[in-house]
N, C-alpha and C positions, 0 to 999 in steps of 0.2 A: 504494500500500500504506500510505503514511503517513496518507492521508485516512481510511481505514477502521480504523486502529489496529493494523494488522498489523506484525509485526517487520520490520526492514530486511532486504532480500535480501543474500545474500553471493555472491561470485563466486570461482571457482577457475580457474587456468590453469597450464600448464606453463611452464618457463623460456623455451622457444622460441616461446611463444604460438601453438602449432599448434591449440589448442582452448580453449574455456572452458566452464565449467559454471555455471549460475545456480541458486542454492538459494532458493526462495520459501517461507519458513516458514508454517505454518498459523496462522491467527488464534487467539489463546488461547481465545476464547469457543467456537470450533468444537471445540477439544480437550475443553473442559468438557462440551459437549453430546454428545460421543461421535460426532461427525460427521466426524472426521478419519480418515485411513487407509483402511480397507476400504470405507467407505460413500461412494463417489464419486458415485453417482447418487441421485436422489430417487424417491419413489413418488407416484402420483396419488391424490388424494382430492378428488373433485368438480373444481372449477376450481383448487383450491389445489395447488401442487406444492412439496414440500420443497426447501429450499436445496440446491444442489449441481448443478443443471441450468443449462446456459447459456441465453441468451435465445432462441436458435433452437429448442432442445429445448422450452422452455416454450411458445413460440408454436405449435409442432407439437402439443403436448398440448392446448392450448386449442382448436385447430381440430378435432382428433379427438374432443374431447368432444361436438362437434355431429354427429358421424357420420363414416362412411368417406370417404376422399378419395384421389385419385390423387396421385402425386408432383407432377405439373404443377399440379393444383388447390391442393395444399398450398403450393407455392412462391408462387403468385399471392396466396393468402389471407394469407400472412405478409409480403407486400410485396416479394418478389423478382421481378425481371424474367424470370429464367429459373432453371433448376436448376443451381446451381454444384456444383463438386466437393465443397466443404465441406458443402453441403446434402445431397448424396447420401451422403457419409460419415456425416453425422449420422443420417440415416434408418437406414442399415445398423447403426450403433452402437446405436440404440434397439431394433432388432430383436434384435441379439446379446445385449443386456442384458435382454431379455424384457419390455420396456415396450410395444412395439407389435408387430403382426404383419401379414402379408399376408392378404388374403381368399382368395387361391389359393396357399397355402404350398407345394404340390407343384410349382408352376410360377411361379417368381419373375418371369419375363419374359412372363407372360400378357398379352395385349393389353388386357384389361380390369382389370389389376391395380390394387388400391387398398390403402390401409393403414387399420388400425383399432387402437384401444387393446386391449391384451391383457387378457382377464379374469383376475382374480387367483384 
């Protein structure tokens, strides 16, 4: 956080140290741009993706710009050996947030299921 100019994190715990909370403040420039708070995800414009997406999400977007892909194909194209739990949760999150969609939305477990960018 120090390298990118973000404020220092703060930590909170109880007297018995049964838990701790870490507070990671938003970079001041992000507040000025109006990208803090409610706008956690970005939107797609060509190959450019607004800040706020993690590297896996950006890689998925780049691959889906080229066309539909299955989860297996996407994982391989972005350099994963297999579909991890994180990767699967990332796909589900992108669907939930309305960025990508199934080609067979009525049947998520369809044997020929693929993902595509959702048209705005």
